N, C-alpha and C positions, 0 to 999 in steps of 0.2 A: 282856905288856902293852905292852912297848916297841914291839913290831912294830905295834901298833894305832894309834900316833900318826901324825897327818897333818901333813906339812910345809907350812905356809902361808907364801907369800912376799908381803910387802907392798910395793906399788910405792913407789918413792922419790918424795918430793914434788918438784915442778918447781923448777928453779933459777930464782931471781929475777935479773933483769938490773939491774946497777948501773952507775954512771958509769964504772967501771973495767973494764967488760966490752967486749971487742973483737968486732965483728960482721964477718963475712967478706963483702966486696963484690968481686964480680968485675968487671974492666974490660970495657967493651963491645968486641965484636969489629968487624972492618972492615965487615961487612954492616949492623950496627946503626948505626955511624957514618954510613954512606952514606944510610940512611933519614932520619936526623936532618938531614943536609945538604940533601937534597932537599926535606924539609918546610920548612926555613928559607928556601931559595930561592923556593919557592912563596909563602910568607908575605910575603917581601920584594916580590915582584911585585904581590900584591894591595895592599900598602901604598902602593907607588909609584903604582899605577893610581888608587886612591882619592884620593891627594894631588893627582894631575894633574887629576882631575875637579873637585875642590874649588877648585883654582886657576883652572881654566877658568870654572867657574860664577861665581866672584867677578869675573873679568875681564868676563864678559858683563853681569853686574849693573852693573858700573861703566860699561860702554858704554851700556847702556839708560838709566842715570841721566844720562849726558852728553847722549844724544839727546833725552830728555825735557826737559832743561833748555834745550837749543838750540831745540827746537820751541816751548816756552812763550815764550821770549824773542822768537823770530821772529813769533809771533802777536801779541804786544804791540806790536812795531814795525809790523806790518802794519795794525793798527787806526789807529795814528797816521798811517801813510802814506796809507791810504784816506781819511782825513779831510782831507788837504791840498787836494783840489779844492773842498771845501766850506768854505774859509776856516778850517780847523782845528776845525770843529765835531765833537765826538766822536760816534762811531756807537754808539748804545745798543742797536740791534736789528739782527740779521743775518737776512736772508731767504734761505733756501736754495732754489734753483731748479734744475730738471733739464731738459735738452733732450729734448723728446718729438717724434718725427716726426709731422708733420701732413700728411694727404693733401690737396693743393690740388685745387680743382675742375678738371675737365678743360675745356680750351678746345676746344669742339666746333665744327667747321665745318658750317654748315647751308646755305650758298649754294654749291653745287657749280659752278654756271655761272661765278661770279666767281672761284672758286678755281682753275679749270683754264683760264680764258680765255687763248687764245693759246699754250698750253703743249703739249708732247708728252706723251701720256698712254698708259699701259698699264692695261687692266682685266683683273684676274686673279681667277679663281674657278673652282671645279669646276662640273660640269654642274648646272643647276637653281638656281644662285644669282642669276640675273637679269642676266648680262653683256649679253646682246643687248637686253633691255628697257632697261637703263641706257644703252647705246650709242644706241638709237633715241630715247630721251628727250633725250639730248644733241644728237643730229642735228637734231631738230625744234625744239629750244628755243634752241640757239646762234644760229641764223639764218645768212643768207648761203648760199653754195654748199656742197654736201656731195657727196662722191663716196664710194661704198661698194664695196669688194671683198668679194664674198660668193659662195661656191661652192655653198652648200647651201640658199639661201633659197627661200621659197615665194613665189608671186605676190603675196601680201598683205603681205610684208615690205618695208619701206623704200619704201612707195608715195610717189610724187612726187619721189624722189631718183634720182640717176644711179647705177645699180647695174651692176657689171661682174663677170662670171664665173659667173652662175647656171648650174646644171647642170654644175658642174665644168669650165667653159670656161677652162682654164689658159692657152690661147693669148691669149684676150681680156685676162686679167689681165696677162700678159707685155707685151702691147702697151700696155695702160693705164699700167703702171708705167714703161715706157720713155718714154711721153709725159710722165709726171710729171717724170722726170729732165730732159727737155729744157725743160719749162716752168719747172722750178726754176732751171736755168742762165739762161734768158732773163730771169726776174724778178730774179735777182741782178745780172745785167748792167745791167738797167734801173735798179735801185736804185743801183748804182755811178755811173751816168751822171746820174740825175735826183734821187736822194735818196729817202728813205722816203715822201715825199708822192706820188710817182708810183705807189705800190702801194696807197694808201689806198682803202678801199671794195671791194677785190678779193680779200678773204680767202676761202680755200676749205679746208674741213676734210676730211681723208681718213680713212675708217674701214676697217679691215681685220679681218674676222672670222677667228679662229683663225690668226693670223699664222704660228706655227710650222709649220703644215701648208702654208701658202702658200710659205714659205721653202724647203721641200723640193721643190716642184713648179715654181717660177718662178725661173729662173736669175738674173734681174736684181734679185731681191728683196733680196739682201745689199747691193748698191750703193744701192738705193732706200732701205733703212732707214738706212744709214750717212749718206748725204747729207741726208736729212730730219732725222736726229737732230742733225747739225752745223749745217745751214743753214735748216731748215724755218721756224723762228720768224722769222728775218730776212726771209724771202721771203713771210711771211704764209701759210704752208702747214703748219699744225699737223696732227698725226696722232693718231688714237686706235686703238690696237691691242688686240685681244682674245685671250686665251689661257687655257687651263686650267692652265698650268704657270708656276711662279714661278722656275724655275731659269734662270740666265743662258744656259746652254748651249742650252736649247730655243729661245731667241730668236736664236741665232747671234751672241751678243755675248760669248762666252767670250774672255777676254783683252783685252776692250775696255771696261774699267770706265768710261772717260770717256763712252762712248756710252750705257751703261746709266744713268749718272747724269743724262743729259739728259732722261730720262723720269720723270714723276710716276707712281707706282704706286697704283692704286685696288685694294685687296684686299678680296674679298668672302668671306663664309662661313668655312669652315675655314682658308682661306689667311690671312685676317685674324687669326684666333685663333692660328695657328701663328707668325705674325710677332710678335704681341703677347707670346707666350710667350718668343720669342727676345730680346725687349726686357726680359723679367723685370718687367713692369709689371702687377701683380695688379689694380690699379684699372681699367686699360684692358681687361684680360681680362674682368672682371665686367661692364663696360659693354657689351662686344661681345655677351655672352650674353643681354642684356635684350631685344633686338629684332632682327629680320632686316634692318631698314633701317640698322643700325649697321655701319659698315665703317671702313676705314683709308685715308687719303690719305697715302702714305708712312708716317710714324710718328705722324700726327695723327688723332684720332677724327673721323670724317665721318658725318653723319646724312643719308641720302638721303631724298628725298620718298617718301611712301607709294606702294606698288605701284600702287594704283588711280589715283593722281594722275599717275604717270609714264605709265601706259597711256592715260589720258584725253588727256594732252598729245600722245602719239604719234598718237592718232586724229585730234585736231584738226589737227595738223601735216600729216598725210597727206592731209587733205581740202582744205587751203588751198594746198598747194604743187603746182603742175602738174608733170607728168613732163617733164624736159628733152629726153629722146630716147626714141623708141618702143622697146618691148621690152627696156628696161634694158640697152642696149648702147652702145658708144662711138659717137659721132656718125658715121653712115655717110657723110655728105657731106664729111667732113674728109679731103682727099686727102693723099697723101704729100708733095706739093709744099708744101701749106700747113703740114704738120707740121714741115717742115724750116725754115720761115721763122723768123727770130729776132725778138725784140721790137724790136730796133733798126731792122730793115728793114720790119717790118710796122707798127710804131707802136702805142703803148699804146691809143689809142682804137679801132683796128681789132681789137685782140686781144679786147676786151671789148664790142664793139658788139653782137654776137649775143646775148650774155648780157643786156646792157642792154635790148635790144628785148624779149626774152622776159620780163624782169622788169617792164617797163613795161606789156606786154599783160596780165600777171597782175594788176598794180595796177588797170588800167582795168576788168578784168572782175570782180575780187573786191572792189575798194575803192569801188565806186560807192555813193554816199550816206554814206560814212564819212568822219570827220574825219582829219586828218593823224596824230594820235596812234594811232587805231585801225589805220590803214594800216600804220604803222611796226611796231606790235607784233603785230597779228593776221595781216596779209597778208605783210609782209616778214620777220617773225620776229625783229626786233631788240628785245630786252627787256633790262631791268636796266641795267648800265653801258654796253651797246652801243646804247642808245636814241639817243644823240646821233649816233652814226655812221650809224644808219639814217635819221635826220632829214636829215643832210647828203646822203646818197645819194638820198633822195627829191627834194630840191631840185635836185640835179644832173641827175636824170632829167627833171624838168619843164623845165629850161632846154634840155636836149638835144633833147627830142621835142616840146615845146609852143612852143619858140621864145621 
């Protein structure tokens, strides 16, 4: 029976911990101490950063508070200061205003004859813009003598005017410009001796079609242009030059800005638009696009007469002005000896006697039955501000030929 007994072991109950029980605690090793030190350094960095941010925020708040206080005080002082001109009356209302750019209306030139009278002029525009039509309108409207250098003109162009060089007669243009230079010298000498009054009533306008081409074929053209640019106005020898090109080099004026500035430039078509764009004037650009008669005189807007009106004036002028010399050539009766005569030796009256006789015959033939006003404007071609000059010339011719 004894062998059948089972030995059962009962687990001992857990020991309870009392205040007098010692617990074993192991000291941290070097690795653990290193981790704690690293954590502490990081925590210190975060604390310092947050402290610095807090100090900076408070400093800025203090600065803003000071700025607001100074601004409020300055505004109160400004109200008192602004009231001083009004005997100390306080301002109760403040009107805020802002500057807004306002496009002023364009000062458009409408009288081209008065605008260019007596001045040196360049007409610049591409083909088909009406350069020749404008030049012919000016030739027949300005009045007085007109000489035209034209190498490609037709028989119906420039009727009644002295035309030189038709059919690409470059030799005739060379001779004519050489005569112009001598004429210019004589007139300047006469002006020096007798004053401006000695040249009164003897103005002659010279028109050159496509001057850049002429300058490449006529050797004297460079001197002709330079002397007329510098002295032409004083000698009453204004010029009108036509070209498709707006570049200074095309005119032979590269490096001579003073000569280029002596000319007023009338720009037509795309040349006018390109110049307006270089000025960055949008109002001027839009105005130029409105009508083909809109162009530029230098930087100013210029409105030309309608095309039909200019053509009508050209037709009227060509019918009332007789041809000074046959076949549009230089006076064949003018000998080399007469060409070399100076104004001093020849005398002012002799220099213009042939012209005066021709003009007087024209007045007698075309002015019969007309009053003086009609003769001056319709026959002699003196209109606008030049009417008085034409009236004086008519009286001088009457005294000279009627006695």
